[in-house]
PDB file as gemmi writes it, atoms N, CA and C in Angstrom:
CRYST1    1.000    1.000    1.000  90.00  90.00  90.00 P 1                      
ATOM      1  N   ARG A   1      50.409   9.917  -4.778  1.00  0.00           N  
ATOM      2  CA  ARG A   1      49.778   8.894  -4.675  1.00  0.00           C  
ATOM      3  C   ARG A   1      49.355   7.989  -3.658  1.00  0.00           C  
ATOM      4  N   MET A   2      49.796   7.943  -2.551  1.00  0.00           N  
ATOM      5  CA  MET A   2      49.751   7.397  -1.579  1.00  0.00           C  
ATOM      6  C   MET A   2      48.280   7.672  -0.845  1.00  0.00           C  
ATOM      7  N   ALA A   3      48.615   9.013  -0.970  1.00  0.00           N  
ATOM      8  CA  ALA A   3      47.480  10.289  -0.131  1.00  0.00           C  
ATOM      9  C   ALA A   3      46.521   9.405  -1.071  1.00  0.00           C  
ATOM     10  N   VAL A   4      46.397   9.704  -2.419  1.00  0.00           N  
ATOM     11  CA  VAL A   4      44.762   9.317  -3.481  1.00  0.00           C  
ATOM     12  C   VAL A   4      44.273   7.711  -2.844  1.00  0.00           C  
ATOM     13  N   GLY A   5      45.534   6.664  -2.829  1.00  0.00           N  
ATOM     14  CA  GLY A   5      45.158   5.400  -2.378  1.00  0.00           C  
ATOM     15  C   GLY A   5      44.515   4.933  -1.149  1.00  0.00           C  
ATOM     16  N   CYS A   6      45.034   6.102   0.138  1.00  0.00           N  
ATOM     17  CA  CYS A   6      44.023   5.676   1.041  1.00  0.00           C  
ATOM     18  C   CYS A   6      42.989   6.236   1.683  1.00  0.00           C  
ATOM     19  N   LEU A   7      42.808   7.492   0.630  1.00  0.00           N  
ATOM     20  CA  LEU A   7      41.293   7.728   0.299  1.00  0.00           C  
ATOM     21  C   LEU A   7      40.482   7.239  -0.262  1.00  0.00           C  
ATOM     22  N   VAL A   8      40.925   6.837  -1.463  1.00  0.00           N  
ATOM     23  CA  VAL A   8      39.938   5.554  -2.366  1.00  0.00           C  
ATOM     24  C   VAL A   8      40.108   3.876  -1.152  1.00  0.00           C  
ATOM     25  N   GLU A   9      40.429   3.761  -0.543  1.00  0.00           N  
ATOM     26  CA  GLU A   9      40.174   2.597  -0.057  1.00  0.00           C  
ATOM     27  C   GLU A   9      39.374   2.705   1.377  1.00  0.00           C  
ATOM     28  N   LEU A  10      39.705   3.868   1.069  1.00  0.00           N  
ATOM     29  CA  LEU A  10      38.984   4.608   2.749  1.00  0.00           C  
ATOM     30  C   LEU A  10      36.938   4.162   2.026  1.00  0.00           C  
ATOM     31  N   ALA A  11      36.904   4.986   1.543  1.00  0.00           N  
ATOM     32  CA  ALA A  11      35.903   5.499   0.499  1.00  0.00           C  
ATOM     33  C   ALA A  11      35.058   4.392  -0.073  1.00  0.00           C  
ATOM     34  N   PHE A  12      36.076   3.147  -0.542  1.00  0.00           N  
ATOM     35  CA  PHE A  12      35.534   2.198  -1.516  1.00  0.00           C  
ATOM     36  C   PHE A  12      34.917   1.522   0.638  1.00  0.00           C  
ATOM     37  N   LYS A  13      35.133   0.923   0.994  1.00  0.00           N  
ATOM     38  CA  LYS A  13      34.942   0.121   2.193  1.00  0.00           C  
ATOM     39  C   LYS A  13      33.952   1.121   3.129  1.00  0.00           C  
ATOM     40  N   VAL A  14      33.835   2.416   2.982  1.00  0.00           N  
ATOM     41  CA  VAL A  14      32.871   2.931   3.528  1.00  0.00           C  
ATOM     42  C   VAL A  14      31.535   2.769   2.781  1.00  0.00           C  
ATOM     43  N   ALA A  15      31.311   2.731   1.444  1.00  0.00           N  
ATOM     44  CA  ALA A  15      30.867   2.328   0.564  1.00  0.00           C  
ATOM     45  C   ALA A  15      29.861   0.828   0.345  1.00  0.00           C  
ATOM     46  N   ALA A  16      31.019  -0.178   0.618  1.00  0.00           N  
ATOM     47  CA  ALA A  16      30.524  -1.617   0.431  1.00  0.00           C  
ATOM     48  C   ALA A  16      29.741  -1.091   1.733  1.00  0.00           C  
ATOM     49  N   GLY A  17      30.254  -1.136   2.839  1.00  0.00           N  
ATOM     50  CA  GLY A  17      29.310  -0.979   4.165  1.00  0.00           C  
ATOM     51  C   GLY A  17      30.275  -1.499   5.251  1.00  0.00           C  
ATOM     52  N   GLU A  18      31.980  -1.936   4.440  1.00  0.00           N  
ATOM     53  CA  GLU A  18      32.647  -2.543   5.945  1.00  0.00           C  
ATOM     54  C   GLU A  18      32.634  -1.565   7.627  1.00  0.00           C  
ATOM     55  N   ILE A  19      32.926  -0.585   6.173  1.00  0.00           N  
ATOM     56  CA  ILE A  19      32.926   0.429   8.283  1.00  0.00           C  
ATOM     57  C   ILE A  19      31.511   1.258   7.718  1.00  0.00           C  
ATOM     58  N   LYS A  20      31.491   1.682   9.420  1.00  0.00           N  
ATOM     59  CA  LYS A  20      30.095   2.938   8.738  1.00  0.00           C  
ATOM     60  C   LYS A  20      30.626   4.074   8.463  1.00  0.00           C  
ATOM     61  N   ASN A  21      31.774   4.994   8.836  1.00  0.00           N  
ATOM     62  CA  ASN A  21      32.039   5.620   8.773  1.00  0.00           C  
ATOM     63  C   ASN A  21      33.654   6.005   8.234  1.00  0.00           C  
ATOM     64  N   GLY A  22      34.253   7.224   7.590  1.00  0.00           N  
ATOM     65  CA  GLY A  22      36.041   7.112   8.403  1.00  0.00           C  
ATOM     66  C   GLY A  22      36.184   8.591   8.157  1.00  0.00           C  
ATOM     67  N   PHE A  23      37.341   9.304   8.036  1.00  0.00           N  
ATOM     68  CA  PHE A  23      37.994  10.714   7.860  1.00  0.00           C  
ATOM     69  C   PHE A  23      39.270   9.937   7.871  1.00  0.00           C  
ATOM     70  N   ALA A  24      39.712  10.636   7.092  1.00  0.00           N  
ATOM     71  CA  ALA A  24      41.233  10.380   5.620  1.00  0.00           C  
ATOM     72  C   ALA A  24      42.162  12.052   6.112  1.00  0.00           C  
ATOM     73  N   ILE A  25      43.190  11.744   7.256  1.00  0.00           N  
ATOM     74  CA  ILE A  25      43.880  12.917   7.381  1.00  0.00           C  
ATOM     75  C   ILE A  25      45.070  12.186   6.767  1.00  0.00           C  
ATOM     76  N   ILE A  26      45.378  12.918   5.128  1.00  0.00           N  
ATOM     77  CA  ILE A  26      46.610  12.559   4.412  1.00  0.00           C  
ATOM     78  C   ILE A  26      47.039  13.810   3.979  1.00  0.00           C  
ATOM     79  N   ARG A  27      48.249  13.382   3.288  1.00  0.00           N  
ATOM     80  CA  ARG A  27      48.970  15.100   3.209  1.00  0.00           C  
ATOM     81  C   ARG A  27      49.539  14.571   1.764  1.00  0.00           C  
ATOM     82  N   PRO A  28      49.247  15.092   0.687  1.00  0.00           N  
ATOM     83  CA  PRO A  28      48.729  16.052   0.341  1.00  0.00           C  
ATOM     84  C   PRO A  28      47.263  15.988   0.500  1.00  0.00           C  
ATOM     85  N   PRO A  29      46.170  17.394   0.906  1.00  0.00           N  
ATOM     86  CA  PRO A  29      44.949  16.597   0.919  1.00  0.00           C  
ATOM     87  C   PRO A  29      44.792  17.078  -0.907  1.00  0.00           C  
ATOM     88  N   GLY A  30      45.528  18.069  -1.572  1.00  0.00           N  
ATOM     89  CA  GLY A  30      44.460  17.311  -2.973  1.00  0.00           C  
ATOM     90  C   GLY A  30      43.817  18.558  -3.090  1.00  0.00           C  
ATOM     91  N   HIS A  31      43.645  19.508  -3.166  1.00  0.00           N  
ATOM     92  CA  HIS A  31      42.507  20.047  -2.987  1.00  0.00           C  
ATOM     93  C   HIS A  31      42.818  21.615  -3.762  1.00  0.00           C  
ATOM     94  N   HIS A  32      44.143  21.731  -3.753  1.00  0.00           N  
ATOM     95  CA  HIS A  32      44.908  22.598  -5.352  1.00  0.00           C  
ATOM     96  C   HIS A  32      45.162  22.632  -6.358  1.00  0.00           C  
ATOM     97  N   ALA A  33      45.143  21.017  -6.882  1.00  0.00           N  
ATOM     98  CA  ALA A  33      44.566  20.144  -8.004  1.00  0.00           C  
ATOM     99  C   ALA A  33      43.923  20.467  -8.388  1.00  0.00           C  
ATOM    100  N   GLU A  34      44.663  20.787 -10.208  1.00  0.00           N  
ATOM    101  CA  GLU A  34      43.320  20.855 -10.987  1.00  0.00           C  
ATOM    102  C   GLU A  34      42.949  18.814 -11.815  1.00  0.00           C  
ATOM    103  N   GLU A  35      42.036  19.372 -13.181  1.00  0.00           N  
ATOM    104  CA  GLU A  35      42.520  18.119 -13.364  1.00  0.00           C  
ATOM    105  C   GLU A  35      43.358  17.969 -13.816  1.00  0.00           C  
ATOM    106  N   SER A  36      44.033  18.946 -14.738  1.00  0.00           N  
ATOM    107  CA  SER A  36      45.247  18.538 -15.631  1.00  0.00           C  
ATOM    108  C   SER A  36      46.520  18.881 -15.588  1.00  0.00           C  
ATOM    109  N   THR A  37      46.222  20.353 -14.123  1.00  0.00           N  
ATOM    110  CA  THR A  37      47.991  20.566 -13.366  1.00  0.00           C  
ATOM    111  C   THR A  37      48.052  20.445 -11.390  1.00  0.00           C  
ATOM    112  N   ALA A  38      48.983  20.146 -11.446  1.00  0.00           N  
ATOM    113  CA  ALA A  38      49.269  19.981  -9.844  1.00  0.00           C  
ATOM    114  C   ALA A  38      49.071  21.599  -9.357  1.00  0.00           C  
ATOM    115  N   MET A  39      49.159  21.765  -8.721  1.00  0.00           N  
ATOM    116  CA  MET A  39      49.326  23.267  -8.117  1.00  0.00           C  
ATOM    117  C   MET A  39      49.837  23.363  -5.944  1.00  0.00           C  
ATOM    118  N   GLY A  40      50.160  23.503  -5.561  1.00  0.00           N  
ATOM    119  CA  GLY A  40      51.142  23.904  -4.540  1.00  0.00           C  
ATOM    120  C   GLY A  40      51.485  22.269  -4.837  1.00  0.00           C  
ATOM    121  N   PHE A  41      51.834  22.092  -3.588  1.00  0.00           N  
ATOM    122  CA  PHE A  41      51.819  20.115  -2.956  1.00  0.00           C  
ATOM    123  C   PHE A  41      51.316  19.620  -3.374  1.00  0.00           C  
ATOM    124  N   CYS A  42      49.774  19.512  -4.368  1.00  0.00           N  
ATOM    125  CA  CYS A  42      49.337  18.700  -4.984  1.00  0.00           C  
ATOM    126  C   CYS A  42      49.122  18.032  -6.001  1.00  0.00           C  
ATOM    127  N   PHE A  43      49.635  17.203  -6.194  1.00  0.00           N  
ATOM    128  CA  PHE A  43      49.555  15.915  -7.667  1.00  0.00           C  
ATOM    129  C   PHE A  43      48.349  15.966  -8.358  1.00  0.00           C  
ATOM    130  N   PHE A  44      47.567  14.966  -7.093  1.00  0.00           N  
ATOM    131  CA  PHE A  44      46.307  15.125  -7.521  1.00  0.00           C  
ATOM    132  C   PHE A  44      45.355  14.873  -6.807  1.00  0.00           C  
ATOM    133  N   ASN A  45      44.028  15.409  -7.111  1.00  0.00           N  
ATOM    134  CA  ASN A  45      42.873  16.111  -6.263  1.00  0.00           C  
ATOM    135  C   ASN A  45      42.303  14.704  -5.998  1.00  0.00           C  
ATOM    136  N   SER A  46      42.625  13.989  -4.416  1.00  0.00           N  
ATOM    137  CA  SER A  46      42.023  12.628  -4.153  1.00  0.00           C  
ATOM    138  C   SER A  46      40.732  12.695  -4.002  1.00  0.00           C  
ATOM    139  N   VAL A  47      39.534  13.814  -3.443  1.00  0.00           N  
ATOM    140  CA  VAL A  47      38.440  13.422  -3.074  1.00  0.00           C  
ATOM    141  C   VAL A  47      38.191  13.437  -4.949  1.00  0.00           C  
ATOM    142  N   ALA A  48      38.096  14.098  -6.222  1.00  0.00           N  
ATOM    143  CA  ALA A  48      37.825  14.221  -7.065  1.00  0.00           C  
ATOM    144  C   ALA A  48      38.064  12.640  -7.608  1.00  0.00           C  
ATOM    145  N   ILE A  49      39.344  12.517  -7.241  1.00  0.00           N  
ATOM    146  CA  ILE A  49      39.355  10.873  -7.689  1.00  0.00           C  
ATOM    147  C   ILE A  49      38.741   9.950  -7.353  1.00  0.00           C  
ATOM    148  N   SER A  50      38.888   9.769  -5.683  1.00  0.00           N  
ATOM    149  CA  SER A  50      37.827   8.479  -5.143  1.00  0.00           C  
ATOM    150  C   SER A  50      36.850   8.647  -5.545  1.00  0.00           C  
ATOM    151  N   ALA A  51      35.169  10.015  -5.800  1.00  0.00           N  
ATOM    152  CA  ALA A  51      34.566   9.811  -6.078  1.00  0.00           C  
ATOM    153  C   ALA A  51      33.977   9.663  -7.587  1.00  0.00           C  
ATOM    154  N   LYS A  52      35.493   9.488  -8.802  1.00  0.00           N  
ATOM    155  CA  LYS A  52      34.795   9.185 -10.061  1.00  0.00           C  
ATOM    156  C   LYS A  52      35.158   7.701  -9.764  1.00  0.00           C  
ATOM    157  N   LEU A  53      36.012   7.398  -9.126  1.00  0.00           N  
ATOM    158  CA  LEU A  53      36.593   5.725  -8.917  1.00  0.00           C  
ATOM    159  C   LEU A  53      34.613   5.098  -8.502  1.00  0.00           C  
ATOM    160  N   LEU A  54      34.373   5.708  -7.055  1.00  0.00           N  
ATOM    161  CA  LEU A  54      33.384   5.325  -6.725  1.00  0.00           C  
ATOM    162  C   LEU A  54      31.506   4.788  -7.691  1.00  0.00           C  
ATOM    163  N   GLN A  55      31.614   5.707  -8.138  1.00  0.00           N  
ATOM    164  CA  GLN A  55      30.919   6.220  -9.765  1.00  0.00           C  
ATOM    165  C   GLN A  55      30.828   5.537 -10.446  1.00  0.00           C  
ATOM    166  N   GLN A  56      32.087   4.843 -10.963  1.00  0.00           N  
ATOM    167  CA  GLN A  56      32.090   4.491 -12.107  1.00  0.00           C  
ATOM    168  C   GLN A  56      32.737   2.830 -11.761  1.00  0.00           C  
ATOM    169  N   LYS A  57      32.993   2.485 -10.542  1.00  0.00           N  
ATOM    170  CA  LYS A  57      32.937   0.539 -10.228  1.00  0.00           C  
ATOM    171  C   LYS A  57      32.270   0.731  -8.880  1.00  0.00           C  
ATOM    172  N   LEU A  58      31.246   1.220  -8.130  1.00  0.00           N  
ATOM    173  CA  LEU A  58      30.429   0.043  -7.490  1.00  0.00           C  
ATOM    174  C   LEU A  58      28.794   1.491  -8.146  1.00  0.00           C  
ATOM    175  N   SER A  59      29.001   1.915  -8.585  1.00  0.00           N  
ATOM    176  CA  SER A  59      27.816   2.772  -9.400  1.00  0.00           C  
ATOM    177  C   SER A  59      27.199   3.687  -8.056  1.00  0.00           C  
ATOM    178  N   VAL A  60      27.896   4.096  -7.280  1.00  0.00           N  
ATOM    179  CA  VAL A  60      27.614   5.387  -6.710  1.00  0.00           C  
ATOM    180  C   VAL A  60      26.656   6.345  -7.327  1.00  0.00           C  
ATOM    181  N   GLY A  61      25.430   7.015  -6.496  1.00  0.00           N  
ATOM    182  CA  GLY A  61      24.640   8.310  -7.555  1.00  0.00           C  
ATOM    183  C   GLY A  61      24.850   9.654  -6.381  1.00  0.00           C  
ATOM    184  N   ARG A  62      25.266   9.167  -5.730  1.00  0.00           N  
ATOM    185  CA  ARG A  62      25.232  11.158  -4.839  1.00  0.00           C  
ATOM    186  C   ARG A  62      25.954  10.370  -4.037  1.00  0.00           C  
ATOM    187  N   ILE A  63      26.976  11.701  -4.226  1.00  0.00           N  
ATOM    188  CA  ILE A  63      28.097  11.939  -3.364  1.00  0.00           C  
ATOM    189  C   ILE A  63      28.294  13.373  -3.083  1.00  0.00           C  
ATOM    190  N   LEU A  64      28.147  13.280  -1.347  1.00  0.00           N  
ATOM    191  CA  LEU A  64      28.337  14.332  -0.545  1.00  0.00           C  
ATOM    192  C   LEU A  64      30.196  15.154  -0.463  1.00  0.00           C  
TER     193      LEU A  64                                                      
END                                                                             
């Protein structure tokens, strides 16, 4: 949860223009987690959660 929270915080600051860019070095990275299944050490897919929240809360349309 802390890893997801760190990435969400970073993503929102970049999207809001508070900072120019960022790079999250977090563990676990979340890349193994699926929508409804934890895998490896990843319980949540941090990037997917951050992207979805940006779309829902800030109406961000394009995410690379």
